[in-house]
N, C-alpha and C positions, 0 to 999 in steps of 0.2 A: 312260250317263251316269250311272246311278241309280251305279255305282262311282266316279265320279270326284268325286257330290256327297257319299257317306259317307266317302270319303278326303279332302276338305277339310275336312268335319266333323271328323273324328276328329283333325286337324292342328289345329283349333281349341281341339278338349277337351283335346288334349294341352299345346297350347302354355301352357294356362292351368294345368296340372299343374307340379310340381316336374322339371325335367330335367336336374340335374345334382345331385352327392353334394355334401353338407354339409362333406367333410373335401377339403382343397386339399394332394392326392399329390403335387403337384412339391416342395411345401413338406417334406413329410413325410419324402419319398424324399431329400431332402438331408442330412437328421438321423439316417438307418438307418444304423447299421454295415453294413460289407461284409457280415461274416458273416450276417447276418440279411436281407438284400437278396431270400431266396427266399421265404421266410416272407413278405416283405413284397408281393412281387409275386403270390403266391398272396391272400392277403387281398386286394388291389385287383383281382385277377380275380374274385372271389367277389360281390365290394360292387359293380364294374361287370355284373357278369351279373344281381345281383338288380334292380339299376335299370334295365337291358334289361329282363326281364320285367315290372317294373312298369308301364314305360314304353309297353310293346305291350298293356297291357290298357286297357280303355274307359276314360275319367274317370267316366262317369255311368253308371248301371244302362239294359242294353237294355228298350227299349219293345216291351210285350207287346201284342199285338192280342186284347182279352177279348171282343170282339164273336165272335171265331171260338170262343169257347166256350159258345157260346149253347145245345149239344146237352146239355148238363150239366141230369141232371135234378133235381137238388140243389136245391132253392128256396134262393138267395140266399149259393149258395156263391161264384160266380163275383166275386158285389160284394162278399163279405166280402174275398174274394183280391186284387180291386182297390183298396180301399180300403187294406189295409194294404200293398200294395204301392209304392203312392202314399206311404203316410206313411214308407215306409223310409229312414231316411238313417243313412248308414255317417259317421261323421266321422271327419276327418283324423287319424291320430296326433300327440300332442304330445309335445314332451321332457318333461313332467310335473315343471318345475322344472330338471331333470337338467344343463342349459348351465347356469343360473345357479349351480348349488355348483361347477360345474366352475370357472368364472369367479370364483366365492368362493374356491376351492382353489388358483387359479393367483395370484391375489393376496396371498394367504398364502404360497405356497413363492416368490414372488419377494421377500418381505421377509425369509424364511429364507436366500432365498440370497446377498441384502443384508448379512444381520447375518453370513453366512459368510465374505463375501467381506471384509468390515472387519475382522473377528475374522484373518483369512490376512492382511490388509495387515498387521497389528500384529504377528503372528506374525513377518511375512518382517524388517519393522522389526529387529526381536530379534536374528533369525538374522543381517542385515548385520550389526549391531554386534558381534556373538560373533566373526563372521566378520573381518573388520575386527581385531579383538582378535589372532585366530592368526595374520593375514598380516604384522601387526608384530612378531608375535615371532620371537626368534633361533629358528633350526632347531634342531630336537631334536638334531641330529646333533652338532652345537659344543656342547652347554649341557655344564657339571659337574652333579652332584647337587645342588647348593645352589639352583642358579640353575632346573633342572628341578623344586625343591620350592617356590620362591618364584611359580615360572608355574603352580602346581597341576598338574602333568602327574604327580607322586607323592602318593601319598596319605600322610596323616600316620599313619596306620593300621602298624605291623609287622605284615608274614606270615609264618608259619611260627613263632610263638611261641606256646604253649596259654594262658597269661595274659601279653599285652603291659601289663597296668599295674603286674605285679608282676615286680622285674628279676632276672634269672638269668643263668648263664652258658651256652654251650654243653655239652651237650644239652639243655640247659633241662629236666632231669629234678627239680631240686629250685629251690627258692625263695634267694632272697639269705641271708635269715637261717637258713637250712638248711645253707648253704653253710659260713656265718661258724661256726656252731657246731662244723659237723666239721672245719672248719680250727683252731680253737680245742683241740679234744679231740686233734685230733692232736699239733698242739705241746706239749700237756701232756703227752701220751705222751713225747714225744723228750727231753726235759729230764730 
């Protein structure tokens, strides 16, 4: 009968204590990528193992029969221990403001995510207008150079010429002015 009484007492004490983890593992498991499932299961096993160990401990300090220590010859030692043991109170650990900081960070991140979504929606709208322009354009295979230049497919910068702002002839080794001078010099020699 003592065992049944002790068991019922422990069950009452255990019911008053925290009996579940603060983390909802079902919700977290839905968000974990497949590549990290094993690490998540290992973490869940550690948390549940710790919870089992904590719940296996009694909720209150065990009672000590200080009358059985009457044989101690040091005067006042047992009484000192008894008063200190009765005054012993181990506080339940608190979150020390960590949950409030996490909630504040969640609000901040939610605002940042909303701003990012709004910016992304604006970029998507710009990209859709650009896509509509490209879809309405004549196929590139059917364009001539003027139509490609008007459509912006060909740049206005000449490629392959060392100084495009200075006109020259192929092989672009001399400027127009140098070519004219050389041409005039050759004409004078022929006359």
